[in-house]
Backbone as numpy.savetxt, mean C-alpha at the origin, in Angstrom:
# Nx Ny Nz CAx CAy CAz Cx Cy Cz
7.39 28.90 -64.72 8.36 28.62 -63.66 7.84 29.08 -62.30
7.25 30.26 -62.31 6.71 30.79 -61.06 5.61 29.88 -60.54
4.76 29.40 -61.51 3.65 28.54 -61.13 4.17 27.21 -60.57
5.21 26.68 -61.25 5.79 25.41 -60.80 6.39 25.54 -59.40
7.06 26.67 -59.20 7.65 26.91 -57.88 6.57 26.99 -56.82
5.44 27.61 -57.18 4.32 27.75 -56.22 3.74 26.40 -55.88
3.59 25.54 -56.92 3.03 24.21 -56.70 3.98 23.39 -55.82
5.29 23.50 -56.16 6.28 22.77 -55.36 6.27 23.22 -53.91
6.14 24.55 -53.70 6.10 25.09 -52.35 4.89 24.58 -51.59
3.74 24.48 -52.29 2.53 23.98 -51.64 2.71 22.54 -51.20
3.39 21.76 -52.09 3.60 20.35 -51.76 4.52 20.20 -50.53
5.55 21.06 -50.49 6.46 21.02 -49.35 5.73 21.38 -48.06
4.90 22.44 -48.14 4.12 22.86 -46.97 3.18 21.77 -46.51
2.51 21.12 -47.49 1.59 20.04 -47.16 2.32 18.87 -46.52
3.51 18.56 -47.05 4.30 17.46 -46.51 4.72 17.76 -45.07
5.14 19.03 -44.86 5.55 19.42 -43.51 4.37 19.33 -42.55
3.19 19.73 -43.02 1.99 19.68 -42.18 1.66 18.24 -41.80
1.76 17.34 -42.82 1.49 15.93 -42.55 2.50 15.35 -41.55
3.76 15.77 -41.71 4.80 15.30 -40.79 4.53 15.78 -39.37
4.16 17.06 -39.25 3.86 17.62 -37.93 2.68 16.90 -37.30
1.64 16.65 -38.12 0.47 15.94 -37.59 0.85 14.52 -37.19
1.72 13.91 -38.00 2.16 12.56 -37.69 2.92 12.48 -36.39
3.83 13.46 -36.20 4.59 13.50 -34.95 3.69 13.75 -33.75
2.72 14.64 -33.94 1.77 14.92 -32.86 0.96 13.67 -32.53
0.58 12.94 -33.59 -0.16 11.71 -33.38 0.66 10.67 -32.64
1.94 10.55 -33.01 2.83 9.61 -32.33 3.01 9.99 -30.86
3.15 11.29 -30.63 3.32 11.75 -29.25 2.07 11.43 -28.43
0.90 11.67 -29.02 -0.35 11.37 -28.32 -0.47 9.88 -28.05
-0.08 9.06 -29.06 -0.14 7.62 -28.90 0.81 7.16 -27.79
2.00 7.75 -27.77 2.98 7.39 -26.74 2.44 7.72 -25.35
1.82 8.89 -25.22 1.24 9.27 -23.93 0.12 8.32 -23.54
-0.69 7.92 -24.53 -1.79 7.00 -24.26 -1.27 5.65 -23.80
-0.25 5.15 -24.51 0.34 3.86 -24.14 0.94 3.92 -22.74
1.62 5.04 -22.44 2.22 5.21 -21.12 1.14 5.22 -20.04
0.06 5.97 -20.32 -1.04 6.06 -19.35 -1.68 4.72 -19.11
-1.91 3.97 -20.19 -2.52 2.64 -20.07 -1.61 1.69 -19.31
-0.29 1.78 -19.60 0.65 0.89 -18.91 0.69 1.20 -17.42
0.66 2.50 -17.07 0.65 2.88 -15.66 -0.63 2.41 -14.99
-1.75 2.59 -15.68 -3.03 2.15 -15.15 -3.04 0.63 -15.00
-2.49 -0.05 -16.03 -2.44 -1.50 -15.99 -1.59 -2.00 -14.84
-0.46 -1.33 -14.61 0.41 -1.71 -13.51 -0.29 -1.53 -12.18
-1.02 -0.40 -12.05 -1.75 -0.15 -10.81 -2.82 -1.20 -10.57
-3.56 -1.55 -11.65 -4.60 -2.57 -11.54 -3.99 -3.93 -11.20
-2.83 -4.22 -11.80 -2.16 -5.49 -11.52 -1.76 -5.59 -10.05
-1.20 -4.51 -9.52 -0.78 -4.51 -8.12 -1.97 -4.72 -7.19
-3.08 -4.03 -7.50 -4.26 -4.16 -6.66 -4.85 -5.55 -6.76
-4.91 -6.10 -7.98 -5.45 -7.45 -8.17 -4.58 -8.48 -7.44
-3.26 -8.29 -7.53 -2.32 -9.18 -6.86 -2.54 -9.14 -5.35
-2.74 -7.95 -4.82 -2.95 -7.80 -3.38 -4.25 -8.47 -2.95
-5.31 -8.34 -3.76 -6.60 -8.93 -3.42 -6.55 -10.45 -3.47
-5.93 -11.00 -4.50 -5.80 -12.46 -4.61 -4.96 -12.99 -3.45
-3.89 -12.29 -3.13 -3.03 -12.71 -2.03 -3.79 -12.76 -0.72
-4.67 -11.77 -0.50 -5.43 -11.74 0.75 -6.34 -12.96 0.89
-6.88 -13.45 -0.23 -7.70 -14.67 -0.18 -6.87 -15.84 0.31
-5.66 -15.98 -0.23 -4.76 -17.07 0.17 -4.27 -16.87 1.60
-4.08 -15.61 1.97 -3.65 -15.32 3.34 -4.76 -15.64 4.33
-6.01 -15.41 3.93 -7.15 -15.75 4.80 -7.16 -17.25 5.08
-6.85 -18.04 4.06 -6.79 -19.49 4.25 -5.66 -19.87 5.20
-4.53 -19.20 5.03 -3.40 -19.44 5.94 -3.76 -19.01 7.36
-4.54 -17.93 7.46 -4.96 -17.45 8.78 -5.88 -18.46 9.45
-6.78 -19.06 8.67 -7.68 -20.09 9.22 -6.86 -21.26 9.76
-5.80 -21.64 9.06 -4.93 -22.72 9.52 -4.21 -22.31 10.81
-3.82 -21.01 10.85 -3.16 -20.50 12.05 -4.09 -20.58 13.25
-5.36 -20.19 13.06 -6.34 -20.24 14.14 -6.66 -21.68 14.55
-6.40 -22.61 13.62 -6.63 -24.03 13.91 -5.43 -24.67 14.60
-4.35 -23.89 14.78 -3.20 -24.40 15.51 -1.94 -24.62 14.72
-1.97 -24.35 13.40 -0.77 -24.52 12.59 0.21 -23.38 12.86
1.45 -23.72 13.15 2.46 -22.69 13.42 3.10 -22.20 12.13
3.19 -20.88 11.95 3.81 -20.27 10.77 3.23 -20.86 9.48
1.90 -20.82 9.37 1.22 -21.36 8.20 1.49 -20.49 6.97
2.14 -21.07 5.97 2.49 -20.31 4.77 1.30 -20.24 3.81
1.07 -19.07 3.19 -0.05 -18.94 2.26 0.15 -19.73 0.96
1.38 -19.95 0.57 1.72 -20.81 -0.57 3.07 -21.46 -0.25
3.34 -22.62 -0.84 4.49 -23.44 -0.41 5.83 -22.73 -0.39
6.09 -21.84 -1.35 7.41 -21.21 -1.43 7.49 -19.87 -0.70
6.42 -19.51 0.01 6.40 -18.22 0.71 7.40 -18.23 1.87
8.03 -17.06 2.12 8.92 -16.93 3.27 8.29 -16.01 4.31
6.94 -16.00 4.32 6.19 -15.17 5.27 4.97 -15.94 5.73
4.37 -15.48 6.83 3.21 -16.16 7.38 2.42 -15.16 8.23
1.14 -15.45 8.47 0.30 -14.52 9.23 0.68 -14.50 10.71
0.67 -13.30 11.27 0.91 -13.16 12.71 -0.25 -12.47 13.40
-1.14 -11.87 12.63 -2.28 -11.16 13.23 -3.31 -10.84 12.16
-4.48 -10.46 12.61 -5.52 -9.95 11.71 -6.02 -8.64 12.27
-6.06 -7.62 11.42 -6.50 -6.29 11.84 -7.87 -6.00 11.23
-8.77 -5.42 12.03 -10.12 -5.10 11.58 -10.52 -3.71 12.04
-11.20 -2.99 11.18 -11.73 -1.65 11.51 -13.23 -1.70 11.25
-14.03 -1.94 12.28 -15.47 -2.13 12.10 -16.19 -0.97 11.41
-15.87 0.26 11.76 -16.59 1.40 11.18 -16.43 1.47 9.68
-15.26 1.11 9.18 -14.99 1.19 7.75 -15.22 -0.14 7.03
-15.45 -1.20 7.81 -15.62 -2.51 7.20 -14.36 -3.03 6.55
-13.20 -2.66 7.10 -11.92 -3.06 6.53 -11.24 -4.12 7.40
-10.53 -5.02 6.75 -9.74 -6.01 7.48 -8.57 -6.45 6.60
-7.54 -6.96 7.22 -6.37 -7.45 6.48 -5.57 -8.39 7.37
-4.91 -9.34 6.73 -4.03 -10.25 7.44 -2.66 -9.60 7.55
-2.11 -9.58 8.74 -0.79 -8.97 9.00 0.27 -10.06 8.95
1.35 -9.80 8.21 2.41 -10.77 8.01 3.61 -10.50 8.92
4.42 -11.53 9.10 5.65 -11.38 9.88 6.67 -10.61 9.06
7.12 -9.48 9.60 8.12 -8.67 8.91 7.49 -7.70 7.94
8.22 -6.61 7.67 7.72 -5.56 6.76 8.67 -5.38 5.60
9.17 -6.50 5.06 10.03 -6.42 3.88 9.20 -6.03 2.67
9.89 -5.61 1.61 9.18 -5.23 0.40 8.36 -6.36 -0.17
8.90 -7.59 -0.09 8.18 -8.74 -0.62 6.91 -9.02 0.18
7.03 -8.97 1.52 5.87 -9.22 2.36 4.79 -8.16 2.14
5.21 -6.89 2.06 4.25 -5.80 1.93 3.58 -5.76 0.55
4.11 -6.53 -0.39 3.44 -6.63 -1.68 2.14 -7.40 -1.55
2.03 -8.18 -0.46 0.85 -9.03 -0.28 -0.03 -8.62 0.89
0.50 -7.84 1.81 -0.30 -7.42 2.96 0.49 -6.58 3.93
-0.17 -6.07 4.97 0.55 -5.32 6.00 1.57 -6.22 6.69
2.63 -5.61 7.21 3.66 -6.38 7.90 3.97 -5.81 9.27
4.13 -6.70 10.24 4.56 -6.28 11.57 6.06 -6.12 11.53
6.54 -4.92 11.77 7.96 -4.63 11.64 8.78 -5.43 12.64
9.88 -6.01 12.14 10.79 -6.77 12.99 11.35 -5.85 14.07
11.51 -6.41 15.27 12.06 -5.62 16.37 11.01 -4.84 17.13
9.75 -5.03 16.79 8.68 -4.38 17.55 7.82 -5.46 18.19
7.18 -5.14 19.32 6.40 -6.16 20.04 5.12 -6.52 19.29
4.53 -7.65 19.57 3.24 -7.99 18.97 2.15 -7.08 19.53
1.08 -6.88 18.79 -0.02 -6.04 19.29 -0.52 -6.54 20.64
-0.69 -5.61 21.56 -1.18 -5.95 22.90 -0.08 -6.12 23.92
1.16 -6.30 23.47 2.28 -6.41 24.40 2.73 -5.00 24.82
3.55 -4.92 25.85 4.05 -3.62 26.30 4.88 -2.98 25.19
4.62 -1.71 24.92 5.34 -0.99 23.89 4.43 -0.63 22.73
5.02 -0.44 21.55 4.25 -0.06 20.37 4.51 -1.03 19.23
3.47 -1.74 18.83 3.56 -2.62 17.66 3.45 -1.75 16.41
4.44 -1.84 15.53 4.44 -1.02 14.32 4.07 -1.90 13.13
2.97 -1.55 12.50 2.47 -2.30 11.34 2.49 -1.38 10.13
3.13 -1.82 9.06 3.27 -0.98 7.86 2.62 -1.66 6.66
2.11 -0.82 5.74 1.53 -1.34 4.50 1.52 -0.23 3.47
1.27 -0.60 2.21 1.27 0.37 1.12 0.03 1.28 1.17
0.22 2.52 0.76 -0.86 3.51 0.79 -1.90 3.30 -0.30
-1.54 2.56 -1.38 -2.49 2.39 -2.47 -3.20 1.04 -2.44
-2.92 0.23 -1.40 -3.61 -1.06 -1.28 -4.17 -1.23 0.13
-3.46 -1.99 0.97 -4.02 -2.42 2.25 -4.19 -1.31 3.28
-3.38 -0.26 3.21 -3.52 0.82 4.18 -4.03 2.11 3.55
-4.70 1.98 2.45 -5.32 3.16 1.84 -6.38 3.76 2.77
-7.01 2.89 3.56 -8.09 3.35 4.43 -7.60 4.18 5.62
-6.29 4.24 5.85 -5.80 5.01 6.99 -6.24 6.47 6.92
-6.35 7.00 5.70 -6.74 8.40 5.56 -8.18 8.64 5.99
-8.97 7.58 6.15 -10.36 7.71 6.55 -10.57 7.53 8.06
-9.53 7.10 8.75 -9.67 6.89 10.19 -9.79 8.21 10.94
-10.54 8.16 12.05 -10.73 9.34 12.88 -10.38 9.00 14.32
-10.11 10.02 15.10 -9.84 9.81 16.51 -11.05 9.13 17.15
-10.76 8.13 17.97 -11.83 7.39 18.64 -12.26 6.14 17.91
-11.86 5.99 16.63 -12.22 4.79 15.89 -11.64 3.55 16.57
-12.39 2.46 16.47 -11.96 1.21 17.08 -11.18 0.35 16.08
-10.06 -0.17 16.54 -9.25 -1.09 15.73 -9.10 -2.38 16.52
-9.52 -3.48 15.92 -9.43 -4.78 16.57 -8.30 -5.60 15.95
-7.49 -6.18 16.80 -6.39 -7.01 16.31 -6.40 -8.35 17.04
-6.37 -9.42 16.25 -6.27 -10.77 16.79 -4.89 -11.31 16.47
-4.18 -11.76 17.48 -2.85 -12.32 17.28 -2.92 -13.79 16.90
-1.78 -14.32 16.46 -1.73 -15.71 16.01 -2.08 -16.70 17.11
-1.91 -16.29 18.37 -2.24 -17.18 19.48 -3.71 -17.11 19.86
-4.48 -16.31 19.11 -5.91 -16.18 19.36 -6.29 -15.05 20.29
-5.29 -14.40 20.90 -5.58 -13.28 21.81 -6.11 -12.09 21.03
-7.19 -11.49 21.53 -7.82 -10.36 20.84 -7.58 -9.07 21.64
-7.25 -8.01 20.92 -6.97 -6.72 21.54 -7.76 -5.63 20.81
-8.25 -4.68 21.58 -9.02 -3.57 21.02 -8.27 -2.27 21.30
-8.07 -1.48 20.24 -7.38 -0.19 20.36 -8.31 0.92 19.89
-8.13 2.09 20.44 -8.82 3.28 19.96 -7.80 4.23 19.35
-8.16 4.81 18.21 -7.27 5.77 17.55 -7.14 7.00 18.44
-5.90 7.36 18.74 -5.66 8.52 19.60 -5.13 9.72 18.84
-4.44 9.49 17.72 -3.85 10.61 16.98 -3.40 10.15 15.60
-3.23 11.14 14.72 -2.65 10.91 13.41 -1.51 11.92 13.23
-0.46 11.52 12.52 0.67 12.43 12.34 1.38 12.14 11.03
2.02 13.17 10.48 2.87 13.03 9.30 4.30 13.21 9.78
5.13 12.19 9.57 6.49 12.21 10.11 7.51 11.89 9.03
8.76 12.18 9.32 9.86 11.78 8.45 10.22 10.33 8.77
10.42 9.54 7.74 10.68 8.11 7.94 11.89 7.86 8.84
12.88 8.73 8.78 14.09 8.55 9.58 14.00 9.19 10.96
12.94 9.96 11.20 12.78 10.63 12.49 11.32 10.55 12.92
10.81 9.33 13.03 9.39 9.15 13.34 9.07 9.42 14.81
10.04 9.20 15.68 9.80 9.39 17.10 9.04 8.25 17.75
8.77 7.18 17.00 8.04 6.04 17.56 9.01 5.17 18.37
8.65 4.91 19.62 9.48 4.11 20.51 8.84 2.74 20.69
9.39 1.70 20.06 8.76 0.37 20.13 8.60 -0.17 21.55
9.56 0.14 22.42 9.51 -0.45 23.76 9.33 0.61 24.85
8.47 1.57 24.57 8.11 2.56 25.57 7.01 2.03 26.47
6.53 2.85 27.37 5.47 2.42 28.30 4.11 2.29 27.59
3.22 1.55 28.22 1.86 1.42 27.69 1.74 0.33 26.64
0.55 0.23 26.06 0.25 -0.78 25.05 -0.34 -0.06 23.84
0.45 0.07 22.80 0.06 0.91 21.67 0.30 0.20 20.34
-0.31 0.77 19.29 -0.01 0.37 17.92 0.27 1.63 17.11
1.04 1.47 16.05 1.28 2.56 15.10 1.12 1.95 13.71
0.12 2.43 12.98 -0.12 1.97 11.61 0.53 2.96 10.67
1.45 2.49 9.83 2.30 3.39 9.05 2.15 3.13 7.55
2.09 4.21 6.77 2.10 4.09 5.32 2.77 5.32 4.72
3.10 5.24 3.44 3.74 6.37 2.77 2.77 7.54 2.62
3.31 8.73 2.52 2.51 9.95 2.39 3.19 10.89 1.39
2.42 11.63 0.59 0.96 11.76 0.59 0.26 10.62 -0.14
-1.01 10.43 0.19 -1.81 9.43 -0.50 -1.98 9.85 -1.96
-1.96 8.87 -2.84 -2.17 9.16 -4.26 -0.91 9.57 -5.01
0.20 9.76 -4.32 1.44 10.15 -5.00 1.97 8.97 -5.82
2.67 9.28 -6.91 3.20 8.24 -7.79 4.65 7.90 -7.50
5.29 8.71 -6.67 6.70 8.46 -6.34 6.88 8.31 -4.84
7.95 7.64 -4.45 8.25 7.46 -3.03 8.93 8.70 -2.48
8.69 8.97 -1.23 9.31 10.11 -0.57 9.62 9.78 0.87
10.14 10.73 1.62 10.56 10.46 3.00 9.43 10.55 4.03
8.26 11.01 3.62 7.19 11.22 4.60 6.35 9.97 4.83
5.88 9.82 6.07 5.02 8.71 6.43 3.79 9.23 7.19
2.66 8.59 6.93 1.42 8.91 7.65 1.24 7.83 8.71
1.09 8.27 9.95 1.02 7.33 11.07 -0.30 7.52 11.83
-0.97 6.41 12.06 -2.15 6.40 12.91 -1.78 5.71 14.23
-1.92 6.42 15.32 -1.57 5.88 16.64 -2.82 5.36 17.34
-2.68 4.24 18.01 -3.79 3.68 18.77 -3.33 3.21 20.13
-4.23 3.28 21.12 -3.94 2.83 22.48 -4.93 1.75 22.84
-4.42 0.70 23.49 -5.31 -0.40 23.87 -6.32 0.03 24.91
-7.53 -0.43 24.71 -8.62 -0.09 25.63 -8.49 -0.95 26.88
């Protein structure tokens, strides 16, 4: 009887061990699946942004050829209004009309209610930190930013400052004196959740 009880106890212990290992394995698998899904989502967003930029470049070519509000695809409710270039970093992007969530999924957006780049005041251009405006963290004071508007007018700005601000209290005045731009993205870079902070690069027209 004692021997049988010992054997039974060993079997119970072994079963519990297998169960614990099984649960640990399931937990590890769940974490792996979650990690892959997050990575996959990130890759999908980046791929979507890159493909969209190709189509936006075509729409931009049509804009430069004289087409008004050239849509990148037939059902789009957005169109190019400018092209931004940063020679030192070799970066460029097509800027869309408006900074809605849908528009910013495909490229930077010129915020409604702000002047076009080169006009009096501050043109505010916003984009996501993990796609089109990821390069903002690499900009330095004095860097040159070139912007071409839909009418073909070209403007050159120099980076004057960088700042971290609260989205509701940015202090940016769209219709103040001078000719400025403010490039805005979420902060901190690399974060997985949205927050109230924004990273702003200020530029003044040369």
